[in-house]
C-alpha positions as CSV (number, residue, x, y, z in Angstrom):
1,X,12.3,-30.6,-3.6
2,X,12.4,-29.4,-7.2
3,X,11.8,-25.8,-8.2
4,X,8.5,-26.7,-9.9
5,X,7.2,-28.5,-6.7
6,X,8.2,-25.5,-4.7
7,X,6.4,-23.1,-7.1
8,X,3.3,-25.4,-7.1
9,X,3.3,-25.3,-3.3
10,X,3.7,-21.5,-3.3
11,X,0.9,-21.0,-5.9
12,X,-1.5,-23.4,-4.1
13,X,-1.2,-21.4,-0.9
14,X,-3.1,-18.5,-2.5
15,X,-0.2,-16.1,-2.2
16,X,0.0,-15.6,-6.0
17,X,-3.8,-14.8,-6.2
18,X,-3.5,-12.4,-3.3
19,X,-0.5,-10.7,-4.9
20,X,-2.3,-10.5,-8.3
21,X,-5.4,-8.9,-6.7
22,X,-3.2,-6.4,-4.8
23,X,-1.4,-5.4,-8.0
24,X,-4.7,-4.9,-9.9
25,X,-6.2,-2.9,-7.1
26,X,-3.0,-0.9,-6.7
27,X,-2.9,0.0,-10.4
28,X,-6.5,1.2,-10.3
29,X,-5.9,3.1,-7.1
30,X,-2.8,4.7,-8.7
31,X,-4.9,6.0,-11.6
32,X,-7.4,7.4,-9.1
33,X,-4.6,9.3,-7.2
34,X,-3.1,10.4,-10.5
35,X,-6.4,11.9,-11.5
36,X,-6.9,13.5,-8.1
37,X,-3.5,15.1,-8.3
38,X,-3.7,16.1,-12.0
39,X,-7.3,17.2,-12.1
40,X,-7.9,18.6,-8.5
41,X,-4.7,19.2,-6.5
42,X,-2.3,20.7,-9.1
43,X,-4.9,23.1,-10.6
44,X,-5.5,24.4,-7.0
45,X,-1.7,24.7,-6.4
46,X,-1.3,26.4,-9.8
47,X,-4.1,28.8,-9.0
48,X,-2.5,29.7,-5.6
49,X,0.8,30.4,-7.4
50,X,-0.8,32.7,-10.0
51,X,-2.4,30.3,-12.5
52,X,0.7,28.3,-13.3
53,X,0.4,25.0,-15.0
54,X,3.2,22.8,-13.7
55,X,2.8,20.1,-16.4
56,X,4.2,22.5,-19.0
57,X,7.3,23.6,-17.0
58,X,10.5,22.5,-18.7
59,X,14.0,23.6,-19.5
60,X,14.9,23.3,-23.2
61,X,18.1,21.4,-23.8
62,X,18.3,21.8,-27.6
63,X,17.7,25.6,-27.9
64,X,13.9,25.3,-28.2
65,X,11.8,28.3,-27.3
66,X,10.3,28.3,-23.9
67,X,7.0,29.5,-25.3
68,X,6.2,26.1,-26.8
69,X,4.1,23.5,-24.9
70,X,6.0,20.6,-23.4
71,X,4.8,18.2,-26.1
72,X,6.0,20.5,-28.9
73,X,9.3,21.1,-27.1
74,X,9.8,17.3,-26.8
75,X,9.2,16.9,-30.5
76,X,11.8,19.5,-31.2
77,X,14.4,17.9,-29.0
78,X,15.4,17.1,-25.5
79,X,13.9,18.9,-22.5
80,X,14.2,18.7,-18.8
81,X,10.5,18.4,-17.8
82,X,10.7,19.4,-14.1
83,X,7.0,20.3,-14.0
84,X,6.0,16.7,-14.7
85,X,8.4,15.7,-12.0
86,X,6.7,18.0,-9.5
87,X,3.3,16.5,-10.5
88,X,4.6,12.9,-10.1
89,X,6.2,13.8,-6.7
90,X,2.9,15.2,-5.4
91,X,1.2,12.0,-6.7
92,X,3.7,9.9,-4.8
93,X,3.3,11.9,-1.6
94,X,-0.5,11.6,-1.7
95,X,-0.4,7.9,-2.5
96,X,2.2,7.2,0.2
97,X,0.1,9.1,2.8
98,X,-3.0,7.3,1.9
99,X,-1.3,3.9,2.1
100,X,0.3,4.9,5.4
101,X,-3.2,5.7,6.8
102,X,-4.6,2.4,5.6
103,X,-1.8,0.4,7.2
104,X,-2.2,2.4,10.4
105,X,-6.0,1.6,10.4
106,X,-5.4,-2.1,9.8
107,X,-2.8,-2.2,12.6
108,X,-5.3,-0.6,15.0
109,X,-8.0,-3.0,14.0
110,X,-5.6,-6.0,14.6
111,X,-4.7,-4.6,18.0
112,X,-8.3,-4.1,18.9
113,X,-9.2,-7.6,17.8
114,X,-6.3,-9.1,19.8
115,X,-7.5,-7.2,22.9
116,X,-11.1,-8.3,22.5
117,X,-10.3,-12.0,22.1
118,X,-11.3,-13.8,25.3
119,X,-8.6,-15.4,27.3
120,X,-8.5,-19.2,26.9
121,X,-10.7,-21.0,29.4
122,X,-8.8,-22.9,32.0
123,X,-8.5,-26.5,31.2
124,X,-11.2,-28.5,33.0
125,X,-9.7,-31.7,34.5
126,X,-11.9,-34.7,33.7
127,X,-13.6,-36.3,36.7
128,X,-11.8,-39.7,36.3
129,X,-8.4,-37.9,36.5
130,X,-9.6,-36.2,39.8
131,X,-10.7,-39.6,41.2
132,X,-7.3,-41.2,40.3
133,X,-5.5,-38.3,42.0
134,X,-7.6,-38.8,45.2
135,X,-6.8,-42.5,45.1
136,X,-3.1,-41.8,44.6
137,X,-3.1,-39.3,47.5
138,X,-4.9,-41.7,49.8
139,X,-2.5,-44.5,49.0
140,X,0.4,-42.3,49.9
141,X,-1.1,-41.7,53.3
């Protein structure tokens, strides 16, 4: 089978469409989590730690003043923006926890569905087969 035929078979199964939908939804969900962390969680954490804004925490690498904002410091030279790293790490932890909870919920639903499925009904033997068995048994006697 050629590669094009394999790809055509793969794409026709719907896997590509499912993957595309997942990527689009994941991107949108990532933006929601980013906003949640940047606009809700990090300000609360900053307030708890004395009004700190983690997004502007950096270590200057080219002798810049630490009183500049991160954007100004980046324009002046290299910086180690560890505040941004903290924010992104919190983003990841929240997103990973939410996805874990979703997968856990789906697994529970699958298990409940598997338990609720009725057992297959026993196969009913047709009447003619029963009659043939009776004839066979009577001939053996």
